[in-house]
gemmi code that builds the backbone of each chain (N, CA, C; Angstrom):
import gemmi

chains = {
    "A": [
        ("UNK", (93.865, 28.748, 86.009), (92.469, 29.092, 86.258), (92.152, 28.929, 87.738)),
        ("UNK", (91.499, 29.922, 88.270), (91.150, 29.900, 89.690), (89.828, 29.160, 89.855)),
        ("UNK", (89.752, 28.187, 90.730), (88.469, 27.496, 90.936), (87.401, 28.434, 91.494)),
        ("UNK", (86.164, 28.117, 91.148), (85.063, 28.983, 91.589), (84.896, 28.952, 93.099)),
        ("UNK", (85.267, 27.822, 93.708), (85.071, 27.721, 95.158), (85.936, 28.717, 95.925)),
        ("UNK", (87.064, 29.095, 95.332), (87.907, 30.080, 96.015), (87.185, 31.424, 96.113)),
        ("UNK", (86.594, 31.839, 94.986), (85.855, 33.104, 94.995), (84.651, 33.032, 95.934)),
        ("UNK", (83.979, 31.881, 95.911), (82.825, 31.738, 96.795), (83.252, 31.791, 98.260)),
        ("UNK", (84.396, 31.166, 98.571), (84.860, 31.173, 99.961), (85.226, 32.587, 100.403)),
        ("UNK", (85.878, 33.342, 99.505), (86.240, 34.719, 99.874), (85.001, 35.580, 100.061)),
        ("UNK", (84.032, 35.419, 99.161), (82.812, 36.217, 99.309), (82.059, 35.811, 100.568)),
        ("UNK", (82.053, 34.511, 100.904), (81.420, 34.075, 102.152), (82.128, 34.688, 103.358)),
        ("UNK", (83.473, 34.724, 103.301), (84.220, 35.263, 104.441), (83.923, 36.741, 104.642)),
        ("UNK", (83.939, 37.511, 103.540), (83.673, 38.948, 103.666), (82.229, 39.178, 104.101)),
        ("UNK", (81.318, 38.403, 103.541), (79.906, 38.548, 103.913), (79.690, 38.220, 105.386)),
        ("UNK", (80.386, 37.181, 105.867), (80.229, 36.810, 107.276), (80.776, 37.884, 108.195)),
        ("UNK", (81.889, 38.505, 107.793), (82.418, 39.613, 108.597), (81.387, 40.738, 108.682)),
        ("UNK", (80.748, 41.043, 107.556), (79.748, 42.101, 107.571), (78.548, 41.763, 108.428)),
        ("UNK", (78.033, 40.552, 108.285), (76.817, 40.175, 109.020), (77.097, 40.051, 110.516)),
        ("UNK", (78.197, 39.392, 110.853), (78.530, 39.245, 112.270), (78.894, 40.597, 112.869)),
        ("UNK", (79.488, 41.471, 112.052), (79.825, 42.806, 112.539), (78.606, 43.607, 112.926)),
        ("UNK", (77.510, 43.412, 112.205), (76.270, 44.087, 112.601), (75.799, 43.578, 113.959)),
        ("UNK", (76.003, 42.285, 114.206), (75.470, 41.680, 115.422), (76.294, 42.025, 116.656)),
        ("UNK", (77.601, 42.168, 116.513), (78.442, 42.266, 117.715), (78.797, 43.688, 118.085)),
        ("UNK", (78.419, 44.672, 117.289), (78.752, 46.044, 117.644), (77.502, 46.820, 118.039)),
        ("UNK", (77.710, 47.861, 118.816), (76.600, 48.721, 119.213), (76.722, 50.105, 118.594)),
        ("UNK", (77.761, 50.305, 117.815), (77.949, 51.607, 117.182), (77.118, 51.678, 115.904)),
        ("UNK", (76.359, 52.728, 115.798), (75.461, 52.889, 114.647), (76.242, 52.999, 113.338)),
        ("UNK", (77.346, 53.719, 113.358), (78.130, 53.921, 112.138), (78.759, 52.614, 111.668)),
        ("UNK", (79.302, 51.848, 112.615), (79.956, 50.594, 112.240), (78.935, 49.593, 111.702)),
        ("UNK", (77.724, 49.630, 112.227), (76.687, 48.729, 111.723), (76.380, 48.997, 110.253)),
        ("UNK", (76.276, 50.283, 109.892), (75.973, 50.613, 108.498), (77.161, 50.271, 107.593)),
        ("UNK", (78.376, 50.527, 108.070), (79.554, 50.177, 107.273), (79.656, 48.656, 107.092)),
        ("UNK", (79.236, 47.894, 108.106), (79.221, 46.428, 107.963), (78.220, 45.987, 106.900)),
        ("UNK", (77.086, 46.665, 106.854), (76.110, 46.343, 105.811), (76.675, 46.652, 104.420)),
        ("UNK", (77.477, 47.705, 104.311), (78.121, 48.017, 103.025), (79.090, 46.898, 102.628)),
        ("UNK", (79.811, 46.371, 103.605), (80.736, 45.267, 103.323), (79.960, 44.039, 102.853)),
        ("UNK", (78.823, 43.777, 103.470), (78.001, 42.634, 103.060), (77.524, 42.802, 101.618)),
        ("UNK", (77.148, 44.031, 101.253), (76.699, 44.257, 99.871), (77.848, 44.088, 98.881)),
        ("UNK", (79.053, 44.519, 99.266), (80.211, 44.325, 98.397), (80.480, 42.831, 98.182)),
        ("UNK", (80.334, 42.042, 99.249), (80.500, 40.591, 99.107), (79.402, 39.993, 98.235)),
        ("UNK", (78.214, 40.551, 98.298), (77.117, 40.058, 97.451), (77.395, 40.310, 95.976)),
        ("UNK", (77.991, 41.463, 95.657), (78.349, 41.720, 94.252), (79.397, 40.726, 93.766)),
        ("UNK", (80.352, 40.415, 94.627), (81.378, 39.432, 94.238), (80.758, 38.056, 94.028)),
        ("UNK", (79.822, 37.684, 94.872), (79.146, 36.390, 94.722), (78.349, 36.335, 93.416)),
        ("UNK", (77.646, 37.429, 93.089), (76.864, 37.458, 91.855), (77.765, 37.385, 90.635)),
        ("UNK", (78.891, 38.107, 90.665), (79.815, 38.062, 89.528), (80.443, 36.686, 89.377)),
        ("UNK", (80.692, 36.012, 90.483), (81.242, 34.658, 90.415), (80.264, 33.698, 89.768)),
        ("UNK", (79.000, 33.780, 90.153), (78.001, 32.895, 89.550), (77.810, 33.214, 88.074)),
        ("UNK", (77.931, 34.500, 87.712), (77.803, 34.855, 86.302), (78.993, 34.323, 85.502)),
        ("UNK", (80.163, 34.336, 86.107), (81.370, 33.909, 85.406), (81.357, 32.413, 85.159)),
        ("UNK", (80.842, 31.659, 86.079), (80.888, 30.210, 85.944), (79.578, 29.616, 85.451)),
        ("UNK", (78.465, 30.282, 85.677), (77.185, 29.800, 85.153), (76.424, 31.009, 84.641)),
        ("UNK", (76.449, 31.249, 83.348), (75.838, 32.455, 82.827), (74.428, 32.167, 82.335)),
        ("UNK", (73.460, 32.792, 82.988), (72.064, 32.738, 82.541), (71.523, 34.151, 82.653)),
        ("UNK", (71.542, 34.912, 81.599), (71.011, 36.262, 81.633), (72.093, 37.299, 81.867)),
        ("UNK", (71.623, 38.501, 82.186), (72.523, 39.637, 82.340), (72.727, 39.934, 83.820)),
        ("UNK", (73.985, 40.031, 84.207), (74.291, 40.253, 85.616), (74.295, 41.728, 85.954)),
        ("UNK", (74.402, 42.594, 84.938), (74.637, 44.011, 85.208), (73.452, 44.656, 85.915)),
        ("UNK", (72.242, 44.238, 85.570), (71.064, 44.825, 86.218), (71.030, 44.470, 87.707)),
        ("UNK", (71.368, 43.227, 88.025), (71.404, 42.818, 89.437), (72.450, 43.610, 90.212)),
        ("UNK", (73.619, 43.795, 89.591), (74.665, 44.540, 90.287), (74.288, 46.004, 90.451)),
        ("UNK", (73.618, 46.575, 89.454), (73.177, 47.962, 89.602), (72.147, 48.086, 90.721)),
        ("UNK", (71.302, 47.080, 90.876), (70.348, 47.105, 91.986), (71.084, 47.075, 93.324)),
        ("UNK", (72.102, 46.234, 93.426), (72.862, 46.155, 94.682), (73.592, 47.463, 94.945)),
        ("UNK", (74.177, 48.037, 93.901), (74.887, 49.311, 94.075), (73.920, 50.430, 94.466)),
        ("UNK", (72.718, 50.397, 93.928), (71.729, 51.408, 94.299), (71.348, 51.290, 95.771)),
        ("UNK", (71.188, 50.052, 96.235), (70.880, 49.850, 97.655), (72.020, 50.353, 98.528)),
        ("UNK", (73.249, 50.085, 98.101), (74.403, 50.555, 98.877), (74.456, 52.074, 98.921)),
        ("UNK", (74.162, 52.722, 97.804), (74.174, 54.191, 97.781), (73.070, 54.761, 98.662)),
        ("UNK", (71.884, 54.157, 98.609), (70.790, 54.623, 99.457), (71.129, 54.438, 100.931)),
        ("UNK", (71.826, 53.356, 101.222), (72.230, 53.108, 102.608), (73.224, 54.159, 103.092)),
        ("UNK", (74.155, 54.549, 102.239), (75.123, 55.578, 102.622), (74.426, 56.917, 102.849)),
        ("UNK", (73.457, 57.242, 101.993), (72.712, 58.496, 102.174), (71.935, 58.469, 103.481)),
        ("UNK", (71.325, 57.324, 103.804), (70.606, 57.191, 105.070), (71.539, 57.360, 106.257)),
        ("UNK", (72.737, 56.770, 106.134), (73.712, 56.880, 107.217), (74.080, 58.334, 107.466)),
        ("UNK", (74.382, 59.065, 106.414), (74.799, 60.463, 106.596), (73.656, 61.299, 107.156)),
        ("UNK", (72.426, 61.049, 106.679), (71.287, 61.810, 107.184), (71.064, 61.552, 108.677)),
        ("UNK", (71.096, 60.275, 109.088), (70.923, 59.942, 110.501), (72.060, 60.509, 111.337)),
        ("UNK", (73.249, 60.423, 110.786), (74.409, 60.879, 111.562), (74.343, 62.377, 111.795)),
        ("UNK", (73.974, 63.120, 110.768), (73.865, 64.566, 110.946), (72.747, 64.914, 111.920)),
        ("UNK", (71.650, 64.139, 111.866), (70.535, 64.389, 112.782), (70.943, 64.086, 114.218)),
        ("UNK", (71.652, 62.972, 114.436), (72.047, 62.601, 115.801), (73.115, 63.537, 116.339)),
        ("UNK", (74.028, 63.945, 115.496), (75.072, 64.853, 115.978), (74.509, 66.234, 116.290)),
        ("UNK", (73.372, 66.564, 115.699), (72.735, 67.850, 116.000), (72.289, 67.899, 117.463)),
        ("UNK", (71.778, 66.778, 117.976), (71.349, 66.711, 119.375), (72.446, 66.190, 120.298)),
        ("UNK", (73.628, 65.951, 119.748), (74.757, 65.415, 120.518), (74.367, 64.118, 121.218)),
        ("UNK", (73.675, 63.256, 120.500), (73.272, 61.958, 121.024), (74.396, 60.954, 120.775)),
        ("UNK", (74.507, 59.978, 121.666), (75.520, 58.949, 121.498), (75.179, 58.068, 120.305)),
        ("UNK", (76.217, 57.497, 119.701), (76.012, 56.587, 118.580), (75.666, 55.174, 119.037)),
        ("UNK", (75.523, 54.968, 120.328), (75.130, 53.671, 120.863), (73.674, 53.403, 120.490)),
        ("UNK", (73.417, 52.289, 119.814), (72.058, 52.023, 119.358), (71.123, 51.683, 120.506)),
        ("UNK", (71.682, 51.302, 121.658), (70.818, 51.017, 122.799), (70.321, 52.283, 123.487)),
        ("UNK", (70.909, 53.417, 123.134), (70.492, 54.678, 123.746), (69.693, 55.552, 122.787)),
        ("UNK", (69.421, 55.034, 121.591), (68.725, 55.857, 120.603), (67.250, 56.019, 120.922)),
        ("UNK", (66.725, 55.228, 121.868), (65.308, 55.360, 122.205), (65.018, 56.667, 122.935)),
        ("UNK", (66.050, 57.329, 123.410), (65.839, 58.615, 124.095), (65.422, 59.712, 123.129)),
        ("UNK", (65.581, 59.454, 121.846), (65.239, 60.477, 120.861), (63.750, 60.779, 120.850)),
        ("UNK", (62.913, 59.808, 121.206), (61.477, 60.023, 121.127), (60.987, 60.999, 122.189)),
        ("UNK", (61.818, 61.282, 123.187), (61.416, 62.234, 124.211), (61.626, 63.676, 123.776)),
        ("UNK", (62.346, 63.867, 122.687), (62.664, 65.225, 122.265), (61.518, 65.815, 121.469)),
    ],
    "B": [
        ("UNK", (99.137, 30.475, 87.047), (99.734, 30.430, 88.375), (99.802, 31.819, 88.997)),
        ("UNK", (100.100, 32.809, 88.142), (100.252, 34.164, 88.689), (98.900, 34.715, 89.145)),
        ("UNK", (97.823, 34.281, 88.474), (96.511, 34.766, 88.896), (96.126, 34.184, 90.251)),
        ("UNK", (96.555, 32.953, 90.529), (96.269, 32.374, 91.850), (97.018, 33.125, 92.943)),
        ("UNK", (98.252, 33.524, 92.634), (99.040, 34.281, 93.624), (98.386, 35.633, 93.887)),
        ("UNK", (97.996, 36.324, 92.805), (97.346, 37.627, 92.980), (96.026, 37.472, 93.718)),
        ("UNK", (95.309, 36.386, 93.405), (94.038, 36.143, 94.105), (94.272, 35.917, 95.594)),
        ("UNK", (95.299, 35.146, 95.935), (95.567, 34.874, 97.348), (95.903, 36.150, 98.104)),
        ("UNK", (96.769, 36.968, 97.497), (97.138, 38.224, 98.150), (95.919, 39.135, 98.298)),
        ("UNK", (95.097, 39.210, 97.250), (93.919, 40.069, 97.302), (92.928, 39.585, 98.358)),
        ("UNK", (92.745, 38.261, 98.445), (91.791, 37.726, 99.416), (92.242, 38.009, 100.843)),
        ("UNK", (93.531, 37.801, 101.102), (94.037, 38.063, 102.457), (93.918, 39.548, 102.783)),
        ("UNK", (94.241, 40.397, 101.795), (94.142, 41.840, 102.030), (92.699, 42.270, 102.267)),
        ("UNK", (91.762, 41.627, 101.560), (90.350, 41.968, 101.758), (89.896, 41.611, 103.168)),
        ("UNK", (90.302, 40.442, 103.647), (89.902, 40.040, 105.001), (90.536, 40.938, 106.057)),
        ("UNK", (91.809, 41.304, 105.828), (92.476, 42.185, 106.792), (91.798, 43.557, 106.817)),
        ("UNK", (91.451, 44.071, 105.636), (90.807, 45.391, 105.575), (89.430, 45.353, 106.217)),
        ("UNK", (88.691, 44.258, 105.987), (87.367, 44.157, 106.599), (87.456, 44.058, 108.118)),
        ("UNK", (88.463, 43.331, 108.608), (88.626, 43.234, 110.066), (89.156, 44.531, 110.652)),
        ("UNK", (89.952, 45.263, 109.877), (90.510, 46.528, 110.385), (89.439, 47.580, 110.559)),
        ("UNK", (88.315, 47.405, 109.879), (87.237, 48.375, 110.042), (86.708, 48.376, 111.482)),
        ("UNK", (86.759, 47.215, 112.145), (86.277, 47.124, 113.530), (87.336, 47.541, 114.524)),
        ("UNK", (88.600, 47.329, 114.174), (89.663, 47.587, 115.144), (90.130, 49.034, 115.137)),
        ("UNK", (89.780, 49.798, 114.111), (90.258, 51.177, 114.037), (89.624, 52.016, 115.133)),
        ("UNK", (90.424, 52.933, 115.670), (89.926, 53.789, 116.749), (89.131, 54.971, 116.205)),
        ("UNK", (89.464, 55.410, 115.017), (88.834, 56.591, 114.437), (87.884, 56.159, 113.324)),
        ("UNK", (86.794, 56.905, 113.189), (85.828, 56.562, 112.153), (86.398, 56.833, 110.762)),
        ("UNK", (87.358, 57.753, 110.663), (88.002, 58.011, 109.378), (88.816, 56.802, 108.932)),
        ("UNK", (89.477, 56.144, 109.878), (90.229, 54.941, 109.546), (89.281, 53.812, 109.143)),
        ("UNK", (88.143, 53.720, 109.802), (87.170, 52.691, 109.428), (86.658, 52.913, 108.013)),
        ("UNK", (86.396, 54.179, 107.668), (85.931, 54.465, 106.308), (87.019, 54.181, 105.279)),
        ("UNK", (88.275, 54.425, 105.643), (89.377, 54.102, 104.738), (89.484, 52.594, 104.525)),
        ("UNK", (89.302, 51.826, 105.590), (89.325, 50.370, 105.455), (88.172, 49.875, 104.585)),
        ("UNK", (87.018, 50.538, 104.717), (85.882, 50.173, 103.869), (86.189, 50.452, 102.395)),
        ("UNK", (86.825, 51.581, 102.123), (87.218, 51.887, 100.749), (88.239, 50.870, 100.227)),
        ("UNK", (89.121, 50.389, 101.112), (90.085, 49.362, 100.709), (89.383, 48.065, 100.355)),
        ("UNK", (88.334, 47.715, 101.097), (87.557, 46.514, 100.766), (86.929, 46.654, 99.377)),
        ("UNK", (86.387, 47.842, 99.082), (85.801, 48.071, 97.759), (86.857, 47.954, 96.664)),
        ("UNK", (88.046, 48.507, 96.926), (89.122, 48.460, 95.922), (89.543, 47.015, 95.636)),
        ("UNK", (89.721, 46.229, 96.690), (90.142, 44.838, 96.497), (89.020, 44.037, 95.852)),
        ("UNK", (87.785, 44.407, 96.156), (86.654, 43.742, 95.511), (86.664, 43.976, 94.001)),
        ("UNK", (87.003, 45.186, 93.590), (87.085, 45.442, 92.149), (88.253, 44.691, 91.519)),
        ("UNK", (89.335, 44.510, 92.268), (90.448, 43.712, 91.736), (90.040, 42.251, 91.586)),
        ("UNK", (89.194, 41.763, 92.483), (88.691, 40.397, 92.332), (87.778, 40.289, 91.102)),
        ("UNK", (87.071, 41.368, 90.773), (86.305, 41.382, 89.524), (87.229, 41.248, 88.325)),
        ("UNK", (88.383, 41.905, 88.390), (89.358, 41.766, 87.302), (89.812, 40.315, 87.177)),
        ("UNK", (90.039, 39.669, 88.312), (90.457, 38.266, 88.283), (89.364, 37.373, 87.711)),
        ("UNK", (88.114, 37.804, 87.848), (87.010, 37.034, 87.280), (86.836, 37.295, 85.786)),
        ("UNK", (87.669, 38.159, 85.216), (87.534, 38.464, 83.801), (86.428, 39.437, 83.486)),
        ("UNK", (86.105, 40.333, 84.418), (85.039, 41.314, 84.208), (85.610, 42.723, 84.407)),
        ("UNK", (86.342, 43.256, 83.440), (86.918, 44.598, 83.642), (85.868, 45.698, 83.700)),
        ("UNK", (84.741, 45.520, 82.990), (83.690, 46.540, 83.045), (83.107, 46.644, 84.451)),
        ("UNK", (82.814, 45.488, 85.038), (82.273, 45.509, 86.397), (83.279, 46.075, 87.383)),
        ("UNK", (84.567, 45.798, 87.146), (85.594, 46.331, 88.049), (85.633, 47.850, 87.995)),
        ("UNK", (85.557, 48.406, 86.780), (85.615, 49.864, 86.657), (84.345, 50.506, 87.205)),
        ("UNK", (83.195, 49.879, 86.950), (81.947, 50.429, 87.497), (81.948, 50.333, 89.021)),
        ("UNK", (82.523, 49.266, 89.543), (82.664, 49.146, 90.993), (83.526, 50.270, 91.547)),
        ("UNK", (84.595, 50.590, 90.838), (85.439, 51.708, 91.271), (84.650, 53.005, 91.281)),
        ("UNK", (83.924, 53.263, 90.194), (83.232, 54.542, 90.075), (82.140, 54.685, 91.128)),
        ("UNK", (81.315, 53.647, 91.276), (80.143, 53.773, 92.140), (80.526, 53.643, 93.608)),
        ("UNK", (81.234, 52.564, 93.941), (81.476, 52.287, 95.360), (82.516, 53.223, 95.953)),
        ("UNK", (83.609, 53.451, 95.245), (84.658, 54.296, 95.817), (84.438, 55.747, 95.430)),
        ("UNK", (84.209, 55.996, 94.141), (84.024, 57.371, 93.707), (82.762, 57.993, 94.263)),
        ("UNK", (81.731, 57.205, 94.483), (80.482, 57.755, 94.991), (80.291, 57.529, 96.470)),
        ("UNK", (80.175, 56.261, 96.860), (79.743, 55.953, 98.225), (80.834, 56.246, 99.242)),
        ("UNK", (82.061, 55.790, 98.973), (83.127, 56.002, 99.954), (83.449, 57.487, 100.099)),
        ("UNK", (83.468, 58.218, 98.987), (83.715, 59.663, 99.070), (82.583, 60.370, 99.810)),
        ("UNK", (81.355, 59.921, 99.573), (80.209, 60.504, 100.278), (80.298, 60.248, 101.775)),
        ("UNK", (80.721, 59.034, 102.146), (80.882, 58.734, 103.563), (81.993, 59.570, 104.179)),
        ("UNK", (83.056, 59.771, 103.419), (84.151, 60.611, 103.918), (83.665, 62.020, 104.200)),
        ("UNK", (82.982, 62.587, 103.226), (82.553, 63.976, 103.369), (81.482, 64.106, 104.450)),
        ("UNK", (80.535, 63.161, 104.487), (79.404, 63.298, 105.380), (79.674, 62.893, 106.802)),
        ("UNK", (80.480, 61.888, 107.010), (80.647, 61.321, 108.347), (82.069, 61.469, 108.863)),
        ("UNK", (83.031, 60.992, 108.083), (84.382, 60.870, 108.621), (85.058, 62.212, 108.799)),
        ("UNK", (84.628, 63.222, 108.030), (85.239, 64.533, 108.200), (84.715, 65.237, 109.443)),
        ("UNK", (83.647, 64.721, 110.011), (83.053, 65.293, 111.222), (83.727, 64.672, 112.427)),
        ("UNK", (84.084, 65.466, 113.405), (84.880, 64.948, 114.519), (84.039, 64.663, 115.745)),
        ("UNK", (82.767, 64.396, 115.550), (81.881, 64.304, 116.708), (82.028, 62.976, 117.456)),
        ("UNK", (81.784, 61.875, 116.777), (81.593, 60.612, 117.484), (82.923, 59.970, 117.841)),
        ("UNK", (83.103, 59.656, 119.104), (84.263, 58.873, 119.523), (83.828, 57.606, 120.253)),
        ("UNK", (82.586, 57.225, 120.090), (82.078, 56.037, 120.772), (82.475, 54.789, 119.994)),
        ("UNK", (83.153, 53.859, 120.652), (83.545, 52.607, 120.005), (83.049, 51.465, 120.878)),
        ("UNK", (82.284, 50.569, 120.291), (81.774, 49.441, 121.068), (81.908, 48.134, 120.293)),
        ("UNK", (82.930, 48.043, 119.444), (83.108, 46.838, 118.651), (83.772, 45.762, 119.500)),
        ("UNK", (83.143, 44.604, 119.534), (83.664, 43.485, 120.300), (84.411, 42.566, 119.345)),
        ("UNK", (85.734, 42.708, 119.298), (86.531, 41.989, 118.310), (86.599, 40.502, 118.640)),
        ("UNK", (86.668, 40.169, 119.919), (86.746, 38.750, 120.296), (85.458, 38.014, 119.919)),
        ("UNK", (84.338, 38.654, 120.220), (83.072, 38.013, 119.846), (82.938, 37.912, 118.331)),
        ("UNK", (83.431, 38.948, 117.631), (83.400, 38.915, 116.165), (84.207, 37.746, 115.620)),
        ("UNK", (85.406, 37.527, 116.152), (86.249, 36.456, 115.625), (85.646, 35.087, 115.890)),
        ("UNK", (85.061, 34.906, 117.061), (84.498, 33.589, 117.389), (83.267, 33.290, 116.523)),
        ("UNK", (82.350, 34.240, 116.475), (81.118, 34.010, 115.706), (81.439, 33.925, 114.210)),
        ("UNK", (82.413, 34.727, 113.748), (82.793, 34.669, 112.338), (83.330, 33.295, 111.977)),
        ("UNK", (84.159, 32.714, 112.835), (84.719, 31.391, 112.543), (83.617, 30.346, 112.428)),
        ("UNK", (82.675, 30.381, 113.342), (81.600, 29.379, 113.339), (80.729, 29.522, 112.083)),
        ("UNK", (80.317, 30.758, 111.788), (79.411, 30.970, 110.653), (80.119, 30.681, 109.332)),
        ("UNK", (81.379, 31.088, 109.232), (82.117, 30.866, 107.980), (82.342, 29.381, 107.726)),
        ("UNK", (82.643, 28.611, 108.751), (82.809, 27.174, 108.569), (81.486, 26.511, 108.186)),
        ("UNK", (80.391, 27.013, 108.740), (79.091, 26.466, 108.351), (78.771, 26.771, 106.889)),
        ("UNK", (79.185, 27.958, 106.422), (78.939, 28.306, 105.016), (79.836, 27.524, 104.070)),
        ("UNK", (81.000, 27.104, 104.562), (81.932, 26.392, 103.690), (81.521, 24.946, 103.448)),
        ("UNK", (80.675, 24.392, 104.289), (80.317, 22.978, 104.174), (79.660, 22.644, 102.825)),
        ("UNK", (78.699, 23.444, 102.320), (78.111, 23.086, 101.026), (79.063, 23.223, 99.855)),
        ("UNK", (80.168, 23.938, 100.015), (81.094, 24.110, 98.892), (81.817, 22.822, 98.534)),
        ("UNK", (81.803, 21.831, 99.420), (82.490, 20.581, 99.117), (81.853, 19.836, 97.951)),
        ("UNK", (80.564, 20.069, 97.753), (79.858, 19.345, 96.699), (79.574, 20.218, 95.487)),
        ("UNK", (80.186, 21.405, 95.411), (79.924, 22.315, 94.291), (81.033, 22.195, 93.260)),
        ("UNK", (80.659, 21.940, 92.031), (81.612, 21.928, 90.922), (81.014, 22.737, 89.790)),
        ("UNK", (81.607, 23.881, 89.460), (81.076, 24.733, 88.403), (82.064, 24.805, 87.250)),
        ("UNK", (81.504, 24.907, 86.047), (82.331, 24.974, 84.851), (82.467, 26.416, 84.399)),
        ("UNK", (83.639, 26.735, 83.859), (83.866, 28.089, 83.369), (83.167, 28.280, 82.026)),
        ("UNK", (82.358, 29.334, 81.955), (81.629, 29.605, 80.717), (81.983, 30.952, 80.102)),
        ("UNK", (82.709, 31.800, 80.810), (83.078, 33.107, 80.283), (84.559, 33.134, 79.948)),
        ("UNK", (84.903, 33.982, 78.966), (86.300, 34.108, 78.598), (87.044, 34.902, 79.652)),
        ("UNK", (88.175, 34.400, 80.066), (88.959, 35.067, 81.094), (89.992, 35.966, 80.432)),
        ("UNK", (89.890, 37.263, 80.701), (90.850, 38.202, 80.125), (92.061, 38.386, 81.008)),
        ("UNK", (92.094, 37.659, 82.105), (93.207, 37.815, 83.032), (94.122, 36.600, 82.972)),
        ("UNK", (94.202, 35.957, 81.842), (95.092, 34.822, 81.712), (96.545, 35.254, 81.664)),
        ("UNK", (97.424, 34.275, 81.672), (98.846, 34.602, 81.696), (99.277, 35.292, 80.408)),
        ("UNK", (98.649, 34.938, 79.272), (99.029, 35.550, 78.003), (98.480, 36.963, 77.873)),
        ("UNK", (97.325, 37.221, 78.460), (96.682, 38.522, 78.293), (96.899, 39.446, 79.472)),
        ("UNK", (97.773, 39.086, 80.378), (97.882, 39.880, 81.606), (98.420, 41.269, 81.304)),
        ("UNK", (99.318, 41.385, 80.328), (99.882, 42.696, 80.020), (98.798, 43.620, 79.484)),
        ("UNK", (97.933, 43.065, 78.630), (96.879, 43.919, 78.071), (95.811, 44.234, 79.104)),
        ("UNK", (95.339, 43.201, 79.808), (94.176, 43.399, 80.666), (94.519, 44.181, 81.913)),
        ("UNK", (95.750, 44.126, 82.377), (96.063, 44.775, 83.643), (96.713, 46.140, 83.457)),
        ("UNK", (97.489, 46.314, 82.412), (98.282, 47.537, 82.337), (97.738, 48.547, 81.346)),
        ("UNK", (96.811, 48.198, 80.486), (96.356, 49.156, 79.491), (95.046, 49.804, 79.923)),
        ("UNK", (93.987, 49.005, 80.010), (92.694, 49.637, 80.250), (92.389, 49.924, 81.716)),
        ("UNK", (92.301, 48.912, 82.582), (91.856, 49.226, 83.952), (92.897, 49.992, 84.750)),
        ("UNK", (94.179, 49.861, 84.410), (95.202, 50.502, 85.230), (95.065, 52.016, 85.192)),
        ("UNK", (94.574, 52.560, 84.079), (94.377, 54.010, 83.993), (93.323, 54.452, 84.999)),
        ("UNK", (92.249, 53.672, 85.095), (91.194, 54.030, 86.042), (91.669, 53.883, 87.480)),
        ("UNK", (92.459, 52.849, 87.735), (92.983, 52.685, 89.092), (93.912, 53.831, 89.448)),
        ("UNK", (94.718, 54.290, 88.479), (95.615, 55.415, 88.739), (94.818, 56.684, 89.010)),
        ("UNK", (93.781, 56.916, 88.198), (92.928, 58.080, 88.432), (92.277, 58.005, 89.806)),
        ("UNK", (91.790, 56.810, 90.143), (91.121, 56.646, 91.436), (92.053, 56.941, 92.594)),
        ("UNK", (93.249, 56.350, 92.539), (94.168, 56.528, 93.663), (94.601, 57.983, 93.790)),
        ("UNK", (94.792, 58.665, 92.647), (95.181, 60.075, 92.703), (94.087, 60.931, 93.338)),
        ("UNK", (92.861, 60.783, 92.839), (91.768, 61.604, 93.360), (91.424, 61.236, 94.799)),
        ("UNK", (91.515, 59.942, 95.108), (91.201, 59.518, 96.464), (92.249, 60.026, 97.448)),
        ("UNK", (93.503, 60.024, 97.033), (94.553, 60.567, 97.887), (94.380, 62.051, 98.122)),
        ("UNK", (93.989, 62.782, 97.074), (93.748, 64.219, 97.225), (92.592, 64.467, 98.191)),
        ("UNK", (91.509, 63.688, 98.049), (90.350, 63.868, 98.933), (90.712, 63.547, 100.377)),
        ("UNK", (91.472, 62.472, 100.571), (91.861, 62.081, 101.932), (92.763, 63.135, 102.560)),
        ("UNK", (93.708, 63.652, 101.783), (94.581, 64.693, 102.304), (93.823, 65.963, 102.645)),
        ("UNK", (92.830, 66.313, 101.811), (92.026, 67.507, 102.089), (91.230, 67.339, 103.375)),
        ("UNK", (90.681, 66.140, 103.600), (89.917, 65.897, 104.829), (90.821, 65.972, 106.056)),
        ("UNK", (92.019, 65.412, 105.950), (92.942, 65.463, 107.089), (93.357, 66.897, 107.385)),
        ("UNK", (93.569, 67.700, 106.339), (93.900, 69.113, 106.564), (92.738, 69.854, 107.200)),
        ("UNK", (91.509, 69.536, 106.763), (90.345, 70.178, 107.360), (90.206, 69.839, 108.831)),
        ("UNK", (90.406, 68.563, 109.143), (90.274, 68.148, 110.550), (91.371, 68.785, 111.408)),
        ("UNK", (92.564, 68.884, 110.842), (93.656, 69.465, 111.621), (93.408, 70.952, 111.862)),
        ("UNK", (92.848, 71.621, 110.866), (92.614, 73.061, 111.049), (91.444, 73.327, 111.993)),
        ("UNK", (90.512, 72.342, 112.100), (89.358, 72.573, 112.971), (89.659, 72.239, 114.417)),
        ("UNK", (90.752, 71.520, 114.690), (91.051, 71.148, 116.071), (91.740, 72.263, 116.859)),
    ],
}
model = gemmi.Model(1)
for chain_id, residues in chains.items():
    chain = gemmi.Chain(chain_id)
    for i, (resn, *xyz) in enumerate(residues, 1):
        res = gemmi.Residue()
        res.name, res.seqid = resn, gemmi.SeqId(i, " ")
        for name, pos in zip(("N", "CA", "C"), xyz):
            atom = gemmi.Atom()
            atom.name, atom.element = name, gemmi.Element(name[0])
            atom.pos, atom.b_iso = gemmi.Position(*pos), 0.0
            res.add_atom(atom)
        chain.add_residue(res)
    model.add_chain(chain)
structure = gemmi.Structure()
structure.add_model(model)
structure.setup_entities()
């Protein structure tokens, strides 16, 4: 039997990579992909708590997280297509130039 | 014992795939690493004794989101801007992860769900039901990846 702390440590590690990845990069695409990684770690954390301490149904919570991840991917593609239309850089520090258009 | 070994390999592979997302030069490689993180995450669901969640994770995250990202972003050859700071990522990740690990020293949880990934049930749980979905996933995902690479090569 695998101890619960192992799963929690792995989910913490993946979640930290996602959160810190948002902070240390300036690329718009990588920031959104990091948020997807954080959501994947959140699903693992929720499943771990359900496996070791079950109170209620976990499936609704996971579907909510998956819905947020899907909405985030749709937002990413929409923004990316919009930015590539104007040939704007993916640097988030230069996105303020869009308001001049 | 075998589940601990599989868990260790899966955990290391998940961390490597998550870190490879920042180090990849191409956005297509980053999206592939993201899909690998989703795949290993579903395998960790199997280790938790949740085959339904593992299969739903495959369908939604890889079949839906990762494929959508491939088609919408990674197949487009526009962006070549990379500004990922790997050194800063490693330093801040170490500090934050160690801070998160501190409360785990006092956590003791009891198992309340039946584990279908035990040593006696490994043949049934791994090779009969979920393995079919994993095979389908890898086949379709490989076809999609190959089609995108052919499209990019023909457009260059």
